[in-house]
N, C-alpha and C positions, 0 to 999 in steps of 0.2 A: 179812220186813218190807221194804218198798221205799220209798225216797225218790222225789220226782218225777223226778230224773235217772235213776234206775234204771228207772222206768216207761218213759221215753223209750228207754233202751237196749234194753229188752225188745221194744218195738214195732219198733225199727229192725232188730233181729235177725230178727223175723218177716217184715218187709217191707223187704228190703235196698234197694229202689229209693228209699225216702224218706231214706236216709242223706245223700244229696247236699244235702238241704234242712235239715240239722240246725241250722245257725246261725240261719236265719230262723225255724224252728219254735220254737227255744228263746227267741228274742227275742219272738215273738208270745205265748208262754206267759207270759213275765215281764210283758209289757204288760197282759195280761188280769188276771193275779194282782195287780199293783199297782193297777189300777183297782178291783178288788173290795175291796182293802185300804182304799182311800180312800172306800169307800161307793158306788162307781160301778156301772154295769150294762153288760151286753153286749147289743148289738143285732146280729142276723145276717140277711143277705138273700141271696137267690139265686133262680134260676128253675128250674122243672121239678124234676129230681132234686136240684138244689142247694137248692131251697125245702124239699124233704123233709129234706135234711140239716140245714137251719137249724132245723126243728122237732125233729129228732132231738137236736141239741145242747141245745136248751132242756130236753128231757125228761131229759137226763143231768145238767144243772146244777141244776135246780130241785127235785130230790129225791135221796134216797139212791141211790148207784150201787153201790159195794162197801163203803162204810164207814157206820157209824151216825153220824147227824148230830144230836146233841142241840141243842135251842134254848138260848139264853142263860138264865142263872139269873134275870135281870130279867124276861124274858118269861114264864118258867115261874112265877115268883112272882105275876105279874099274873093268869095263868090260874087259879091256885089261889085267889087272893083273890076274883076276880070269879065264877068258876064252880066252887066247891069240889066235889070228888068226881067231876067229869067227866073228869079226866085228859087234858084237851086238850093239855097240855104234853108228854105222852108220845106223842101221835098226830101232832103237827105236826113236820115235819123241817126241819133247817137247809137253806137254799137260797142259791145264787148267782144273783142276779137276771139273767134273760136273756129277751129277747123276739125271737120270729121275725117279722121284717117280712113283711107280705103274708099272714099267717095269718088276719087278719080280712077275710073275703070281702066283707062289707057295705061296709066302708070302702074296700077296694081297688077294688071295682066302681063305687062311687059316684064316687070320685076319677077313675078311668079314664074314666068316662062324662061327668062334668061338667067336668073340667079337662083332664088329659092323662095317658094311660096310662103314658108313660115317666117321669112325675114322681110316680107313686103311692107308690113306695118312699121317694122323697125326702121326701114330705110326712109320712110316718110317722116317719122319722128326725128330721125337724124337730120333730115333736110330742113324741116320747119322749126324744130325746137331750139331754143336758146336758154342759157342759164336764167333761172327766175320764172320760166314758163311752168305750166302745170300739165301733166298728162292724167286724164281720167280714163281708167281702164275698166271696161265692163265685161264681165265673164260670169255666167251663172255657175259654172263649175269651178272657176278659178284656175283651170288647167289648160286653157286654150294656148297652144304653143306659140302662135303668132302674136297673141296679146302679151304673153310672158316675155317674148323676145323684145317687143316694143318697150315694155317697162324696163328691162335691163339696159337697153340703149339709152332710154330717157334718163335713167339714174346716172349713167356714165357721162352723159352730156350736161349734167347739172340741173335737170328738171326735177321738180317735186312730183311724186306719184301718189295718186289717190286710186284705190281700187274699190269696186262695188260688185257684189255677187252674193252667192248663197252662204249659208251659215258656216259651212266647212271652210270655205275660202281657198282651198287648194294651195298651189304654189304662189298664187297671186298675193295671198294674205301675208306671206313671209317677205315678199319683195317690196311692197308698197309702204310709203311713209304713213299713210292712213288707209285703213280698210273698213268699209261699211259692210258688216256681215248681216245681210237681210235674213230674217228668221224662217227661211224655207230652204228646201233642197231641190224639189222638182223644178225643172227649167221654167215652165209656164207660171208657176207660183212665184218664183224669184222675179220674173219679169213683171208680174202684176204689181209687185211692191217697188220695183225700180222706178216706174213712172211717177208716182206721187213724190218720191224723194227728189228727183231732178226737177220736177215742176216747182217744188218748194225752193230749191236752190236758185232757179232762174228768176223767180219772183223776188226772192230775197236780194239777189245781186242787183236787179233792176232798181229795187227800192233803195239800196245802199248808194247807188250812183245818181239816181234821178228823183230822189225825194220819196215821201211817204206814199204808200200804195193807196189807191182809191177803192 
């Protein structure tokens, strides 16, 4: 049985390079957990491989990962009352609300064409984000203009901002409340360290809300 802290320790043992980021990684985990506890949601943005990472994170948070996620008894009772015998309450899984910014190509392409491509992520953040939500911004260089603009709009809208990227951090490091500076500069090397960090976050969050990890 593993507590969230033990999950992090296990990840750090497998990927020793990320140990130097422990303080920021744990702060970011606490920021996301507290937002979910308050009924908030997580928005994630990035370009290219980081966009794929954003969608990967959503997939880990919005459904079961390693633990069974039963729905609340109130929701289960409503399902039984409205749709008796269908067992919907046994088929729906508990979820941590997360949205990958840029995943809706119709919206992204329309805004990029009609307004400004470097503001398309910012527009989505403005539309989805509410005070108390968290934006996780992924950028290996820390200087992706559309990601930077998304962070600026998020801060103005009352969201907390977590950044993760290379050791230099670029502009992103200055703008975020928490910045996880992975100890690499080359894009592919930064991305190699990004995955174990967010896998640990997703497992830690699931453990925090649905009990000890198996």
